[in-house]
C-alpha positions as CSV (number, residue, x, y, z in Angstrom):
1,M,100.5,101.6,63.2
2,R,100.7,97.9,62.2
3,I,100.0,95.2,64.8
4,T,97.2,94.0,65.1
5,K,94.7,93.7,68.5
6,T,94.8,89.8,68.1
7,T,98.4,90.0,68.2
8,R,98.9,92.0,71.1
9,M,96.8,89.7,72.9
10,L,98.7,87.1,72.1
11,G,101.8,88.6,73.4
12,A,100.1,89.7,76.7
13,A,98.4,86.4,77.6
14,L,101.9,84.4,76.4
15,A,103.9,86.4,79.0
16,V,101.2,86.5,81.8
17,L,101.8,82.5,81.1
18,M,105.6,83.1,81.1
19,I,105.9,84.6,84.2
20,T,103.4,82.9,86.2
21,A,104.2,79.7,84.9
22,L,108.1,79.5,85.4
23,P,109.1,77.6,88.2
24,G,112.0,77.9,91.0
25,P,114.9,80.3,89.9
26,A,113.7,81.0,86.6
27,A,110.4,82.5,88.1
28,T,113.2,84.9,89.6
29,A,114.6,85.4,86.5
30,Q,111.6,86.7,84.7
31,A,110.2,89.2,87.4
32,Q,113.5,90.7,87.6
33,A,114.1,90.8,83.7
34,A,110.7,92.5,83.5
35,A,111.5,95.4,85.3
36,E,112.2,96.9,81.9
37,T,112.8,100.7,81.1
38,F,109.6,101.8,79.2
39,T,107.9,105.1,77.7
40,I,104.4,107.0,78.5
41,V,103.7,109.5,75.9
42,M,101.7,112.7,77.2
43,L,99.7,114.8,74.2
44,P,98.7,118.1,75.3
45,D,95.8,119.8,73.6
46,T,95.6,119.3,70.3
47,Q,93.0,121.1,69.3
48,Y,94.2,123.8,67.3
49,A,96.4,121.0,65.7
50,S,92.9,119.4,64.5
51,E,91.1,122.7,63.2
52,Y,94.2,124.2,61.1
53,W,97.2,122.0,61.1
54,P,96.6,118.3,60.9
55,E,99.9,117.4,59.8
56,V,101.5,118.1,63.0
57,F,98.8,115.9,64.6
58,R,99.6,113.3,62.4
59,A,103.5,113.6,62.6
60,Q,103.1,113.2,66.6
61,M,101.4,110.1,66.1
62,Q,103.4,108.6,63.5
63,W,106.3,109.1,65.5
64,V,104.6,107.3,68.2
65,D,104.0,104.3,66.1
66,D,107.9,104.9,64.5
67,Q,109.5,104.6,67.9
68,Q,107.1,102.3,69.7
69,A,109.8,99.5,69.6
70,A,113.1,101.4,70.2
71,R,111.3,103.3,73.1
72,N,109.3,100.7,74.2
73,I,106.5,102.7,74.3
74,K,103.2,101.1,76.6
75,Y,100.3,104.4,76.4
76,V,99.5,107.3,74.5
77,L,97.9,109.7,77.5
78,H,95.8,112.9,75.5
79,V,94.9,115.1,78.2
80,G,92.0,116.3,76.5
81,D,90.9,119.0,73.6
82,V,90.9,117.0,71.1
83,I,89.3,119.4,69.2
84,D,88.5,123.0,69.1
85,N,85.2,122.8,67.8
86,S,82.9,119.7,68.4
87,D,80.6,120.8,66.0
88,Q,83.0,120.6,63.1
89,L,83.0,117.2,61.8
90,A,86.1,118.2,59.8
91,Q,88.4,118.7,63.3
92,W,86.8,115.0,64.5
93,N,88.2,113.7,61.3
94,N,91.8,115.2,61.3
95,S,91.8,114.3,65.2
96,K,90.8,110.7,64.3
97,S,93.3,110.4,61.0
98,A,96.1,111.3,63.2
99,M,95.1,109.1,66.7
100,G,94.2,106.0,64.6
101,L,92.2,103.1,66.1
102,P,93.3,101.8,69.6
103,T,93.4,98.4,68.1
104,D,97.3,98.8,66.7
105,D,100.4,99.0,68.4
106,V,99.9,101.8,71.1
107,P,96.6,102.1,73.1
108,Y,95.7,105.6,74.2
109,I,93.4,107.0,76.3
110,I,91.7,110.4,76.4
111,G,90.5,112.7,79.5
112,P,87.8,114.8,77.2
113,G,88.4,118.6,77.7
114,N,86.2,121.9,77.4
115,H,86.1,122.1,73.8
116,D,85.3,118.4,73.3
117,L,82.5,118.8,74.9
118,D,78.9,119.8,73.0
119,P,79.2,123.7,72.4
120,G,77.6,125.8,75.2
121,T,77.3,123.1,77.6
122,A,81.0,122.5,79.4
123,S,80.0,125.1,82.1
124,T,76.4,123.6,82.6
125,T,75.6,119.9,81.3
126,R,78.6,118.9,79.8
127,L,77.4,116.6,77.2
128,T,79.5,114.5,75.8
129,T,77.4,113.6,72.5
130,K,80.1,114.6,70.0
131,Y,83.0,113.1,71.8
132,N,80.8,109.7,72.3
133,T,80.1,109.5,68.6
134,H,83.5,110.4,67.4
135,Y,85.1,108.1,70.1
136,P,83.0,105.6,71.2
137,R,82.8,103.2,74.1
138,S,82.8,100.2,71.4
139,T,86.2,101.7,69.9
140,F,87.9,101.0,73.1
141,T,86.4,97.8,74.4
142,G,88.3,95.2,72.0
143,L,91.9,96.7,74.0
144,P,93.2,94.1,76.4
145,S,93.6,97.0,79.1
146,F,90.1,98.1,78.6
147,G,88.6,98.0,82.6
148,G,85.3,100.1,82.1
149,T,83.6,103.0,82.0
150,Y,81.2,106.0,83.8
151,P,78.5,106.1,82.6
152,A,78.7,102.2,81.6
153,T,77.4,103.0,78.5
154,A,79.3,106.1,77.4
155,N,83.1,106.9,77.3
156,D,83.1,110.4,79.1
157,N,85.3,108.4,82.1
158,T,87.2,105.4,81.8
159,Y,90.0,103.2,83.1
160,H,92.4,101.3,81.5
161,T,95.1,98.8,83.2
162,F,98.5,97.6,81.8
163,T,101.7,95.9,83.3
164,A,105.1,97.5,82.5
165,G,108.5,97.7,84.1
166,G,107.3,94.7,86.1
167,V,104.4,96.5,88.0
168,D,100.9,96.9,87.2
169,W,99.3,100.3,85.9
170,L,95.8,102.0,86.6
171,V,94.8,104.7,84.0
172,V,91.9,106.8,85.3
173,A,90.6,109.5,82.6
174,M,88.3,112.2,83.4
175,K,86.4,114.2,81.4
176,Y,86.6,117.9,82.3
177,A,85.4,119.1,85.4
178,P,84.0,116.0,87.1
179,S,81.2,116.0,88.8
180,S,81.0,114.5,92.7
181,A,79.3,111.1,91.1
182,E,82.0,110.8,88.7
183,I,84.4,111.2,91.7
184,T,83.0,108.6,93.5
185,W,83.2,106.1,90.7
186,A,86.9,106.9,90.3
187,N,87.6,106.1,94.2
188,S,85.8,102.8,93.7
189,I,88.0,102.1,90.7
190,V,91.0,102.9,92.5
191,A,90.3,101.2,95.4
192,A,89.3,98.1,94.0
193,H,93.1,97.9,92.5
194,P,95.6,98.7,95.6
195,N,98.3,96.8,94.2
196,H,98.1,99.1,90.7
197,N,100.1,102.4,90.4
198,A,97.2,104.8,89.3
199,I,97.8,107.3,87.4
200,L,94.9,110.5,87.1
201,V,94.6,111.9,83.2
202,T,92.0,115.1,83.3
203,H,92.2,118.2,81.1
204,A,91.8,121.1,83.6
205,Y,93.8,120.4,86.8
206,Q,96.6,122.7,87.2
207,N,98.1,126.1,86.0
208,G,101.8,125.4,86.1
209,V,102.4,125.0,89.8
210,T,99.5,126.3,91.0
211,K,96.0,123.8,91.1
212,D,92.7,125.3,89.8
213,T,89.3,124.7,91.3
214,N,88.9,121.2,89.5
215,G,92.5,120.5,90.6
216,N,92.0,120.9,94.3
217,N,88.7,119.4,94.1
218,L,90.2,116.1,92.8
219,W,93.4,116.2,95.0
220,T,90.9,116.6,98.3
221,N,88.2,114.2,97.0
222,L,90.1,111.8,95.3
223,V,94.2,112.2,94.4
224,S,95.0,112.6,98.3
225,K,93.0,109.7,99.4
226,Q,94.2,106.7,97.4
227,A,97.3,105.3,98.3
228,N,98.2,103.8,94.8
229,F,98.1,107.0,93.1
230,R,101.8,108.2,91.5
231,F,100.7,110.3,89.0
232,T,98.6,112.9,87.5
233,F,98.6,114.4,84.0
234,S,96.7,117.6,82.6
235,G,97.0,120.2,80.5
236,H,94.2,123.5,79.6
237,Y,96.6,126.2,80.3
238,V,99.1,127.4,78.3
239,N,102.0,126.5,80.5
240,A,104.4,123.8,82.1
241,G,104.7,122.8,85.8
242,V,105.3,119.9,88.2
243,I,103.3,119.7,91.8
244,T,105.0,116.7,94.2
245,Q,103.0,116.4,97.2
246,Q,102.5,113.5,100.1
247,G,98.8,111.7,99.9
248,T,97.0,111.0,103.2
249,K,98.6,108.1,103.4
250,G,102.3,109.1,102.6
251,N,102.2,108.4,99.1
252,T,104.0,110.8,97.0
253,V,102.1,112.4,94.0
254,H,103.7,113.8,91.1
255,Q,101.2,116.2,89.0
256,I,102.5,117.2,86.0
257,Q,101.1,119.2,83.5
258,A,101.8,120.7,80.3
259,D,99.9,122.5,77.2
260,Y,101.5,124.5,74.1
261,Q,98.6,125.3,72.0
262,N,98.5,128.3,69.8
263,A,96.4,129.4,67.4
264,S,98.1,131.6,65.7
265,Q,101.3,129.6,65.0
266,R,101.6,126.1,63.9
267,D,104.7,124.9,65.1
268,P,104.4,125.4,69.0
269,N,101.0,122.9,68.4
270,S,103.4,120.3,67.7
271,F,105.2,119.5,70.9
272,L,104.5,116.0,73.1
273,R,105.9,115.0,76.4
274,I,108.0,111.9,76.6
275,M,108.2,110.1,79.6
276,T,110.7,107.7,80.5
277,V,109.5,105.4,83.6
278,D,113.1,103.7,84.7
279,P,112.1,101.0,87.7
280,N,115.3,100.0,88.9
281,A,116.7,103.6,89.2
282,K,112.9,105.1,90.4
283,T,113.4,107.9,88.1
284,L,110.4,109.4,85.0
285,D,112.5,111.7,82.7
286,V,110.7,113.7,80.9
287,K,111.2,115.2,77.8
288,T,109.1,117.6,75.5
289,Y,109.8,117.2,71.6
290,S,108.2,118.1,68.5
291,P,108.6,115.2,65.6
292,F,107.3,117.7,63.4
293,L,110.5,120.1,63.9
294,N,112.7,117.5,65.4
295,T,113.5,119.9,68.3
296,Y,113.3,119.6,71.7
297,K,112.3,122.1,74.8
298,T,115.2,122.2,77.1
299,D,114.2,124.6,79.8
300,A,113.6,123.4,83.2
301,A,110.3,123.3,83.0
302,N,110.2,121.2,80.0
303,Q,113.4,118.9,80.6
304,F,113.9,117.1,83.9
305,V,114.1,113.9,85.8
306,L,112.1,113.1,88.7
307,R,113.5,110.7,91.4
308,N,112.6,108.3,94.1
309,I,109.5,107.3,92.5
310,N,108.1,104.2,94.5
311,L,106.1,102.0,92.6
312,I,104.1,99.4,94.4
313,P,105.2,95.5,93.2
314,Q,102.8,93.2,91.5
315,A,100.3,91.5,93.9
316,W,102.3,88.0,94.5
317,S,101.6,85.4,97.5
318,T,102.1,82.0,97.4
319,I,101.1,79.1,100.0
320,V,103.1,75.8,100.9
321,D,101.6,73.1,102.3
322,N,103.4,69.9,104.1
323,T,102.6,67.8,100.8
324,T,104.0,70.5,98.3
325,A,106.2,68.7,96.6
326,G,109.9,69.6,97.0
327,R,109.1,72.9,99.4
328,F,108.8,71.0,102.8
329,T,111.5,69.2,104.5
330,A,111.3,67.3,107.8
331,S,113.3,64.6,109.5
332,A,111.9,61.3,110.1
333,N,110.8,62.6,113.7
334,W,108.0,64.3,112.6
335,G,105.0,62.2,112.2
336,T,101.6,62.6,109.8
337,S,98.3,63.1,111.1
338,T,94.8,63.7,109.9
339,Y,93.5,64.0,113.1
340,S,92.5,67.2,113.6
341,A,89.5,68.8,111.1
342,Q,91.3,72.5,111.5
343,R,94.3,71.1,108.8
344,Y,94.9,72.5,105.7
345,G,94.6,70.1,102.9
346,A,95.1,66.5,103.3
347,D,97.3,65.9,106.4
348,Y,99.7,67.8,108.7
349,R,103.2,67.1,110.7
350,F,103.7,66.6,114.2
351,A,106.8,65.8,116.4
352,D,107.6,66.1,120.2
353,P,109.5,69.1,121.5
354,V,113.4,68.7,122.0
355,S,116.3,70.8,122.8
356,S,118.0,69.9,119.9
357,S,117.7,71.6,116.2
358,D,115.5,69.6,114.2
359,P,113.5,71.9,112.3
360,A,110.3,71.4,109.1
361,W,111.2,73.9,106.3
362,Y,109.2,75.6,103.8
363,K,111.2,76.1,100.6
364,V,109.7,79.5,99.1
365,N,110.5,81.0,96.1
366,V,111.0,84.8,96.4
367,P,110.1,87.2,93.2
368,A,112.1,90.1,94.6
369,T,113.7,91.3,97.8
370,G,111.1,93.7,99.5
371,T,108.7,93.4,102.6
372,Y,106.5,90.2,103.0
373,Q,103.5,89.3,105.6
374,V,104.3,85.7,106.3
375,A,101.7,83.8,108.0
376,V,101.1,80.2,108.8
377,W,98.3,77.5,109.4
378,Y,98.1,74.8,111.8
379,A,95.7,72.6,113.7
380,A,94.8,73.9,117.2
381,N,94.7,71.7,120.1
382,T,95.1,71.4,123.9
383,G,97.5,69.0,123.5
384,Y,100.0,71.1,121.4
385,N,102.8,73.4,121.9
386,D,101.8,76.5,123.6
387,A,105.4,78.4,122.3
388,T,105.8,76.7,119.2
389,P,108.9,78.8,117.2
390,Y,108.6,79.4,113.8
391,I,111.7,80.7,112.3
392,V,111.7,83.3,109.3
393,V,114.8,83.9,107.1
394,T,114.8,87.6,106.4
395,A,117.4,89.6,105.0
396,T,119.2,90.4,108.0
397,G,119.3,87.0,109.5
398,N,116.6,84.5,111.3
399,Q,114.3,85.8,113.3
400,T,112.0,83.5,115.3
401,V,108.7,84.0,116.5
402,N,106.6,81.6,119.0
403,V,102.8,81.0,118.9
404,N,100.7,79.1,120.8
405,Q,99.3,76.7,118.9
406,R,96.7,75.7,121.3
407,A,94.2,78.6,119.9
408,N,93.4,80.6,116.5
409,G,93.7,77.1,114.4
410,G,92.1,76.9,111.2
411,K,93.3,79.9,109.8
412,W,95.8,81.9,108.5
413,V,97.6,83.4,111.7
414,S,100.1,86.5,110.7
415,L,103.5,86.1,112.0
416,G,104.3,89.3,110.8
417,N,105.4,91.6,108.2
418,F,109.5,91.1,107.3
419,Q,112.1,91.7,104.4
420,L,112.6,88.7,102.7
421,T,115.3,88.4,100.0
422,A,114.5,87.1,96.6
423,G,115.7,83.5,95.9
424,D,114.2,79.6,96.0
425,E,115.3,78.1,99.8
426,N,114.3,77.8,102.6
427,K,112.3,80.9,104.0
428,V,110.1,79.6,106.8
429,G,111.3,76.9,109.7
430,V,108.5,75.6,112.7
431,S,111.4,74.2,115.1
432,R,111.4,71.0,118.2
433,W,113.4,73.3,120.5
434,T,110.9,74.8,122.9
435,A,110.1,75.1,126.6
436,G,106.6,74.6,125.9
437,T,104.7,71.7,126.3
438,G,102.6,69.7,123.3
439,Y,103.3,68.1,120.2
440,V,104.6,70.8,117.6
441,I,102.6,71.3,114.3
442,A,103.7,72.1,111.2
443,D,101.1,72.3,108.3
444,A,101.3,75.0,105.8
445,V,102.6,78.7,105.6
446,K,101.4,81.5,103.0
447,V,104.0,84.2,102.3
448,T,102.4,87.6,100.1
449,R,104.6,90.5,99.3
450,I,103.4,93.8,101.0
451,S,105.9,96.0,99.2
């Protein structure tokens, strides 16, 4: 792992600058190009590799480093039980020599397992003194993706964010058997990132296709409640399985479990999961591979494709005012006024109603075809029109919404949600063709991506 944290931070900053700064059609092309295929690696329980066969663990992480560019590997998710005996320094050192510092090519996150907790505390106080000594919070805070931890000074539970495949991701890693307080914290983090596709990483959640007590607790009180969860990943049980369910908000959550640990045989401990996301095909391709053996598990439980992965698009919103350069057009029949303090910006435009087509148009650069809310801002007055026609250019044709501009002025008023196509063109118009009386007002519009 050779690329430094500073290099990656500069690269990430440049990528954000390119996406947000490019005007017009170039911005649309950039947004579409960003939907690249990428890979997440899942590390099942490595406890016996750390104890007996560190060469296996190192082979896994060396493969991640070697394949980072070719497979566009964005993250490593370790589902816990990094080591077998938390009071054995050699096991911690073996694990760290394999994982390396997360300031190189590929960052990682860990959901501490029961074996990572202090000896004898997994079923009681769940102490993490040893874990925090060897994988402290300070090790991860330099990552551009680092979000925070709970408790605030420890690395027991943590969340990271990153961007891949043209969308934003949130990874929440929780230690073995999360408490009510930890679940409350996780709910607050996921709720605070509604436009991020959420992933839960935790140690004990399901045994193949059956949830355990921890999994039922997490599903009921966390995962099923949040509309942006897409995946959970866990280990703990020597098994492999997928549970696909809908949450209470209608979102589909794929819950994936795998563990190959074996205390008496080296080779089973060498397998990891290669999970490739194709946002265009809406698929997650899962393969189970041993870099040490250079072989795959090809049975149905270990090699499969999940389809219809509906990802939440990146948050996007834009405002076009009547004074926005190059984005508003109106004929000479439209006057300019500063009369009302309810105006958006310096001024607004007005015109008498007529029985002919003379709309004022707002040009909007929509980054991708999808559902968008269109809202309008106008100054309200008893002398303004009570049935102003707003035209929205949708994927299926123009739709007209009449608005009473004598009320609700000086704030954003929603016209509704519409299917808009990608492209930089006139998307919203204000028509003068109305049976209503009073001036027709054109001030500002706001377009916000919904899905």
